[in-house]
Structure formats: C-alpha cells, structure tokens
C-alpha positions as CSV (number, residue, x, y, z in Angstrom):
1,M,117.6,-6.5,-125.1
2,P,118.7,-2.5,-124.1
3,V,115.7,-0.3,-122.9
4,P,115.6,3.1,-124.5
5,L,115.7,6.0,-122.2
6,S,112.3,7.3,-123.1
7,D,110.7,4.0,-121.7
8,A,112.7,4.2,-118.6
9,L,111.6,7.8,-118.0
10,T,108.1,7.0,-118.7
11,R,108.3,4.4,-115.6
12,Y,110.4,7.3,-113.6
13,P,109.5,10.4,-114.1
14,G,111.8,13.2,-112.8
15,A,114.3,10.6,-112.8
16,V,117.7,12.1,-113.4
17,T,119.8,10.4,-116.0
18,F,123.9,9.5,-115.5
19,T,126.2,7.2,-116.7
20,F,128.9,5.9,-114.3
21,G,132.7,5.6,-115.1
22,D,134.6,7.9,-118.4
23,S,134.7,4.8,-120.6
24,R,133.0,1.9,-122.3
25,E,135.1,-0.6,-119.6
26,L,134.3,1.3,-116.9
27,C,130.9,2.0,-117.2
28,D,130.2,-1.7,-117.7
29,R,132.5,-2.6,-114.8
30,L,130.7,-0.7,-112.2
31,L,126.9,-1.3,-113.9
32,G,128.1,-5.1,-113.0
33,L,129.2,-4.2,-109.5
34,V,125.7,-2.3,-108.7
35,R,124.3,-5.5,-110.4
36,A,125.8,-8.0,-108.3
37,G,125.3,-6.2,-104.7
38,A,128.8,-5.2,-104.7
39,K,128.5,-1.5,-105.4
40,R,126.0,0.6,-103.0
41,A,127.7,3.8,-103.0
42,T,129.6,6.6,-105.7
43,C,131.0,9.8,-105.2
44,G,131.9,13.0,-107.2
45,R,133.7,16.1,-107.4
46,A,131.6,18.5,-105.8
47,A,132.7,20.9,-108.2
48,D,130.9,19.4,-110.6
49,F,127.5,19.5,-109.6
50,G,124.7,22.5,-108.9
51,E,124.2,25.3,-111.8
52,G,125.9,24.8,-115.4
53,G,126.7,20.8,-113.8
54,E,125.1,17.9,-112.9
55,P,121.9,18.0,-110.4
56,L,122.9,16.9,-107.0
57,P,122.0,13.5,-105.6
58,M,118.3,13.7,-103.4
59,V,117.2,11.4,-101.0
60,G,114.5,9.3,-102.0
61,R,114.8,10.3,-105.7
62,R,115.1,7.5,-108.5
63,D,117.4,7.7,-110.9
64,I,118.6,6.3,-114.2
65,S,122.3,4.8,-114.9
66,L,123.2,4.5,-118.7
67,D,125.3,2.1,-120.8
68,F,127.5,3.8,-122.7
69,D,125.1,4.0,-125.6
70,G,122.6,6.0,-123.9
71,N,120.3,2.9,-123.1
72,A,118.8,3.0,-119.4
73,A,120.6,-0.1,-117.6
74,L,119.3,0.4,-113.9
75,V,117.3,2.7,-111.7
76,I,118.8,3.5,-107.9
77,E,117.4,5.4,-105.5
78,T,119.3,7.5,-103.0
79,R,119.3,6.6,-99.4
80,E,121.7,9.3,-98.0
81,V,124.3,12.0,-99.4
82,T,126.8,13.5,-97.1
83,Y,130.0,15.6,-97.9
84,R,133.6,15.3,-97.7
85,R,137.2,16.1,-98.5
86,F,139.2,13.5,-100.6
87,R,141.6,13.8,-97.6
88,D,138.5,13.0,-94.9
89,M,137.0,10.0,-97.1
90,D,137.0,6.9,-94.7
91,A,137.1,3.3,-95.7
92,D,133.5,2.1,-94.7
93,F,132.2,4.5,-97.8
94,A,135.1,3.6,-99.7
95,L,134.4,0.4,-99.8
96,A,130.8,0.7,-100.3
97,E,131.5,1.9,-103.8
98,G,132.7,-1.7,-104.7
99,E,135.3,-0.8,-106.7
100,D,138.5,-1.5,-104.6
101,E,139.2,-3.9,-101.5
102,T,141.1,-1.4,-99.7
103,L,140.9,2.6,-99.0
104,E,144.1,2.7,-100.5
105,G,143.4,1.1,-103.6
106,W,140.3,3.6,-103.7
107,R,142.6,6.6,-103.1
108,E,144.9,5.5,-106.3
109,S,141.9,4.8,-108.4
110,H,139.9,7.7,-107.6
111,R,142.9,10.4,-107.7
112,A,143.5,9.0,-111.5
113,Y,139.9,9.3,-112.3
114,F,139.6,12.5,-110.9
115,E,142.5,13.8,-112.6
116,R,141.6,12.4,-116.2
117,N,138.2,14.4,-115.8
118,G,139.0,17.9,-114.4
119,G,141.9,17.7,-111.6
120,W,142.2,16.2,-108.4
121,S,143.4,18.2,-105.3
122,D,143.9,16.3,-101.9
123,D,141.3,18.8,-100.2
124,M,138.6,18.5,-102.5
125,M,135.0,18.3,-101.4
126,L,133.7,15.1,-103.0
127,V,129.5,14.5,-103.2
128,C,129.5,10.8,-101.3
129,E,126.0,9.2,-102.3
130,R,125.3,5.8,-101.0
131,F,121.8,4.3,-103.1
132,E,120.0,1.2,-103.0
133,L,119.4,-0.9,-107.0
134,V,115.5,-0.3,-107.0
135,E,115.4,-2.0,-111.0
136,N,117.6,-3.6,-113.4
137,F,117.3,-3.0,-117.0
138,G,120.1,-5.4,-117.8
C-alpha cells in the first residue's frame, strides 16, 4: 500500500523530496536497486541544483524518494557530497550507483540520461551523493 507523502513528511520534517529517474520504468528500477542494497549513490548535473532548481544534498539530511505517482517510497540519509566533472568519474563511485557493471557502462547510460534531460558534455560538473537507506515504505 503506498504511503502518502504527507504521512512521510510528518515523520521526516524538513526532508526534501525527489524522484529517481525520468520514467516510471527507470524510477521503479532505481528504487528496487536501493531497496536491494545495490544502489548507494547518485549524481546529477550541478546546473540543475541551487536557485530555481533542486536543493543541494546535505550530509546528514534525510530525504524522501517518491515513486512515479508521488507517493513516499523510501527515505535516504546523505553521507557524502562531492563534485566532479563527468569525464573525471571513477569506477568506485560509478559502481556505487548500482546501475551498471563497469565505468564504461555508467558513462554510456548516464550520457544518454543527461542528453534526454537538459544536455550533456564531458566537462559538465556533477553533484555526487553517497547515501544509506533509512526506511523502506514499499
């Protein structure tokens, strides 16, 4: 049974809400990877954060990931935030995202994702976040 966002926000005041992925299929897949313990990191274009965009992740903050219908799916706690250019991504972080088995696979899938969502360049800056699962509502 889906957990209404209002209930989750009552339990986690001050949490930022977000949705993994840009489609229902990708969102479901990524939520499944977090629940299975395979996904412990994520990244986004730095240009998408800050004023007029998404709030930057903050170490220690607990945030609510939504399913594609806007229901609370799970809660994560940010453990580390770093910045690096796409071209400087290392295998350790890429594999912590849990989506690909190699750094090259990560580069291909993330390039396609960023091209669909505002543009890609090899020198674009990324906000890289490591997190841990706090609560699974699903």
